[in-house]
C-alpha positions in Angstrom: -4.5 0.5 -12.2 -5.8 -2.1 -8.9 -8.1 -5.1 -9.3 -11.3 -3.0 -7.8 -10.4 0.1 -10.3 -10.2 -2.5 -12.8 -13.2 -4.4 -12.1 -15.0 -0.8 -11.5 -13.5 0.7 -15.3 -14.7 -3.2 -17.3 -18.7 -2.3 -15.7 -18.3 0.7 -17.1 -17.3 0.0 -20.4 -19.6 -2.6 -20.9 -23.0 -0.6 -19.4 -21.5 2.9 -21.9 -20.5 0.8 -24.8 -21.8 4.6 -26.8 -20.0 7.6 -26.6 -23.2 8.7 -24.3 -23.7 9.9 -21.2 -24.9 7.2 -18.6 -26.7 7.8 -15.1 -25.5 5.3 -12.7 -25.8 5.4 -9.6 -23.1 3.6 -7.1 -25.6 1.5 -5.6 -25.4 -0.6 -9.5 -21.5 -1.0 -10.1 -21.7 -2.0 -6.2 -24.3 -4.7 -6.8 -23.0 -5.4 -10.1 -19.1 -6.7 -8.2 -20.6 -8.2 -5.5 -20.0 -11.4 -7.0 -16.6 -10.4 -6.7 -15.7 -8.0 -4.3 -17.6 -6.3 -1.4 -16.9 -2.3 -2.1 -18.2 0.6 0.6 -19.6 4.2 -1.5 -16.5 5.3 -0.2 -14.2 2.8 -2.2 -16.2 3.6 -5.4 -16.5 7.2 -5.1 -12.3 7.4 -4.4 -12.5 4.4 -7.5 -14.1 7.0 -9.7 -12.1 9.9 -8.2 -9.1 7.9 -9.1 -9.7 7.1 -13.0 -11.7 10.6 -13.8 -7.5 10.9 -12.9 -6.3 8.6 -14.9 -8.3 10.5 -18.4 -10.9 7.0 -18.1 -13.7 8.9 -17.7 -15.7 12.0 -17.1 -18.0 12.0 -14.1 -20.2 14.5 -12.2 -23.1 13.2 -8.9 -25.9 14.1 -9.4 -28.6 14.6 -6.7 -31.9 13.7 -7.0 -34.8 12.2 -4.7 -33.5 8.3 -4.4 -29.8 9.6 -3.6 -27.2 10.3 -5.7 -26.1 9.1 -9.5 -22.6 9.8 -11.3 -22.8 10.8 -14.9 -20.6 8.9 -16.8 -18.9 9.5 -19.8 -16.1 7.4 -21.4 -13.1 9.4 -22.6 -11.0 8.2 -25.2 -8.7 5.9 -23.1 -11.8 5.1 -21.1 -13.4 3.5 -24.7 -10.6 1.4 -25.3 -9.8 0.1 -22.8 -11.4 -3.2 -23.4 -9.5 -3.5 -26.2 -6.1 -3.0 -24.9 -7.0 -5.1 -21.7 -7.1 -8.4 -23.6 -3.8 -7.1 -26.4 -1.8 -6.6 -23.0 -3.3 -9.9 -22.0 -2.3 -11.6 -25.6 0.9 -10.0 -25.5 2.2 -11.7 -22.2 1.1 -14.8 -23.7 2.8 -14.5 -26.5 5.7 -13.3 -23.8 6.0 -16.9 -21.7 5.6 -18.4 -25.2 9.1 -16.9 -26.8 10.5 -17.3 -22.9 10.1 -21.5 -23.3 10.5 -22.0 -26.6 14.1 -20.4 -26.4 15.0 -22.1 -22.7 14.0 -25.6 -25.0 15.9 -24.4 -27.8 18.9 -23.8 -25.6 18.4 -27.0 -23.5 18.6 -29.0 -26.5 21.8 -27.1 -28.3 23.4 -27.8 -24.7 23.1 -31.6 -24.6 24.4 -31.5 -28.4 27.5 -29.4 -27.6 27.9 -31.0 -24.9 27.7 -34.1 -26.3 29.7 -33.4 -29.3 32.7 -32.0 -26.7 32.3 -34.8 -24.4 
């Protein structure tokens, strides 16, 4: 998953917090993500299709006088997306700490062995 897809998915998770269907325009998504990235409407269409193919969301494009909107509904994996990313980030941090601890213990053990057999 790319950074842009993660940002769009985070926005959709924040917007669609319950299990209902929400109407979201591509302009809303562009405006919400304009602080980090500049996204075109075509990119958002591609990202939405990609998220749908990865079973995060169900969406249908609906036309109106003001343009078109996405009718977005989060699937099961889309509803747990935020929790999964937090869990992955926590696991990565624990892995780094464990590696640093083991490297330190190995270094100290090497110094002790070097002092004994010198």
